[in-house]
N, C-alpha and C positions, 0 to 999 in steps of 0.2 A: 101255382105261381111260385117264383123264387122266394119271396118273403114268407109265404105260408110254409114252404118246406123247411126253412130255417126255424120258424116259430115252433115246429114240432120238437125241436131239440130242447127248447126251454132256455131260461136265462143261464143256468149253470151247465148247460150242455147235456142234460139228462132227458131222455125220451120217456115222459111219464105216461104216454099213451093217450093223453087227452086230445080232443079235437083242436086243430090249429086255431079255430076261431075263439077258443077259450084260453089260449096261451096268455100268460101274464103280460108279455111285452114282445113286440116284434124285434127283429134283429137290428133295425135302424135305431130304435131307442137304446138298445144295449150298446151299440157303438157310440152313440152320442153320450150316453152316461159315462162310459169309460173314458172318452175324450175329455169330458169335463173333469173327471176325477184326476186323470193324469196331468191335465193342465194346471189344476189347483196345486197338486203336489210339486210340480215343476216350479210354480210360482213361489211356493214356500222355500224350495231349494235355492232358487235364484236370490231370494231375499237373504237367505243365510250366507250365500257367497258374498253378497254385498257387505254384510256385517263383518265377514272375515276379512274383506278388503281394507277395513279400517285399521287392521293390526298387522301390517306387513313389514314392520321395521327389521325383523330378523330374517326376512325372506332370502336375502343374499348370503347371509351367514349359513343358513340351512342349505343353500345350494352348494356352497363350498364343502359342507359336511357330506352331502350326498355324493359329490364327486370323489371325495377322499374315501368314502366307504366302498364305492364301486371300484376304485383303484385297488383297494385292499382285497376285494373279492375277485380281482382279476377279470372283471367284466370287460367286454370289448370297448375300446375307446370310442365314444360317440362322435367326438370331434373329427377323428380320423375317418370314420364311416361317412360322415356328412361331407367332408372335403373330397372324398373319393366320388361320392354321388354328384357333387357339384360339377364334375367334369362332364356329366351327361345332363345338360340343362332340361331336356325333355323329360327325363326321369324325375327330376326335382319338381318340374311343373305338374307332372302327373301326381306326385305325392301331395303337393299343395291342393290340387283339385280333390283328391281322395279325402284329405283331412277336412276340407271345408264343406264338401258336398255329400259325403256318404254317411258319416256318423249319425246325425239326427234323422235324416230322411229314411235311411234303411231301418233304423230302430223303430221309428214310428210306423213304417210300412209293415214290418213283421208283426208288431203288436196289433195293428189293424187286421191283418190277415188271420192271426190266431184268434182274435175276438170273434171273427165270423166263422172260420172254418174249423177251429179247434176250441170251441167255447168251454169245454170241460177242463182242458189243460191250461187255458189262458190265465185264470187267477193265480196259478202256481208261478207263472212267469212274471205276472204283474207285481206280486208281492215280493218276489225275489229282486226285481230291478229296483223297487222302492227301498228294500233293505240295503242293497249295495250302494245306492245313491245316498241314503241317509248316513251310512257309515263313512262314505267318502266326504260328506259335508263336515263331519266331525274332524276328519283329517285336514280339510281345508282351513278350519278354524284354529285347530291346535298347532298345525305345522305349516304356516305360510311358506311357500317355496317359489323362488324365481325360476322360471323355466330356462333351459339351456340357451335359448336364443338371446337371452339377456346377459349371458356370461361371456367373458373374453374367450376367444378361440372358436366361437360358434357364429353362424350366420342366420339371420332371420330371413328364411327363404320366402316367407309370405310377403315381406316388404320388397325383397330383391327381385322376385319373379312374378309378383302379383298374387291375387286371391288371399290377401291378408285378412284373417278373421278378426284380429284385434286392433290393427292400426299401429301408428307410430308411438302414440302416447302410452306410457307404462301404467299410468294410474287414471282413474276416472272411467267413464264409459259404462256400458252395460255389463261387460264381463270382468270378473276378477282375474287378472292375469297372474296373480301369485297363488292360484289354486292348482298348482301342478301335481301335488301329491294327495291322493293317488290319481291315476289317469282313468277317467270314466270312458274315454275313447276305447281303451283296451278292455276295461271291465264290462262295458255294455256289449262290445263286439264278441267277447268270449261267451257271455250269457246268451246272446242271440244265436250264436253258432250251436251251443250246447242244446238250447231249447228246440231248434229246428231239427237237430239230429234225433232228439228224443221223440218228437211228435210227428215225424214224417217217416215214410217207409221206403221211399225210393233209394236205390243203391247210390245215387248221386248226392244223397244228403251229406255225405262226408266232405264234400267240397266246401261246405260251410266253414270248415276249419281254416280255410284260406283267409276268411274275413279277419279273425283276430291276429293271424300271423302277419298279413299285409298291414293291418292297423298298427301293430307294434313297430314294424319297420318304418312306416310312414311317420309316426310321431318322433322317431329317432332322427330320421333324415331331415325332417323339417325343424328339428331342435325345439319341439314343443314339450317334450317330456324326456325324462331320464329312464334308463332301464328299470330302476327301482320303483318309479311311478307305476309302471305296468305290472311289475312283480307284486307290489302291494295290492293293486287292484284285483289281481287274480287270487290273492290270499283272502281278500274281502268276499269275493265271489264264492270261494271254497267255504268260508264261514257261513254263507247264506244258503248253501245248497240244501240244507234240510227243508227250507221253504219250497224249493223247486221240486225236490224228490219226495215230499211227504206223500202219504198214502192217497191214491186217487189219480195220480198223474197217468199211470198206465192202465187204470181200470177201464175196460171196454175200449181201449185205444183203437182196436180194429173194428169197432162197431159204433157205439153211441158217441164216442168222443170225437168222431170224425163226421163231417157233413159232406156227402158225396157231391162233387161239382155238377154231375149230371142231374142229381136230385134237385139242386138249387136253380140251375140255369135252364132247365128244360121248360 
């Protein structure tokens, strides 16, 4: 049966040769356990964001500083890019849809897939995303930042075209709208792409690079983040790479680290 085949891999993805009936836990329990763990960690992160939302007095000053730094670095003008995109309403609507509907579901889907099909590599990805998110939370607390859509010269495309994630109110609600620095949309997208490239073998795996590239352009077109929000997120990911690339990620990648679909689904 499918569950028995997965049980042979073991909790940490290692085939210890024991009979499936003596396995410590079935794959279903492993998935439930990971879901509870990640939900708890996300709850802690959300609580931290709400704490950060109480100290947003300098958010607009920081936004002006970010725009000045980007101008000094000669980064492309985000307002100009957005205004050019606004001439193509369907493009902007697609960007809104991508921003609202892809970020969390795709991340959760990949983590679920890896916990089942790449159980040995999965902990590397899990602790890396926890590290990136934790570092991002420190940024949200220490550097409250108003997103571009709240600044003069930008358009809140979510409100204008629909699919607004945050609504018209700038304060209150579930989300801290002043937690723009760094962009977890970009950080998570880059981590998911890198992880899937590392743990899969198909030649099409390089197409995963499109996810962070599209995400970066989407957050700019929708005026939800600055270039520097994405750049800092990538730097945090780079700092967390030792967790992802620590010994064991590639061990038996072509053998015990992978669970054959035929073996599970037959």
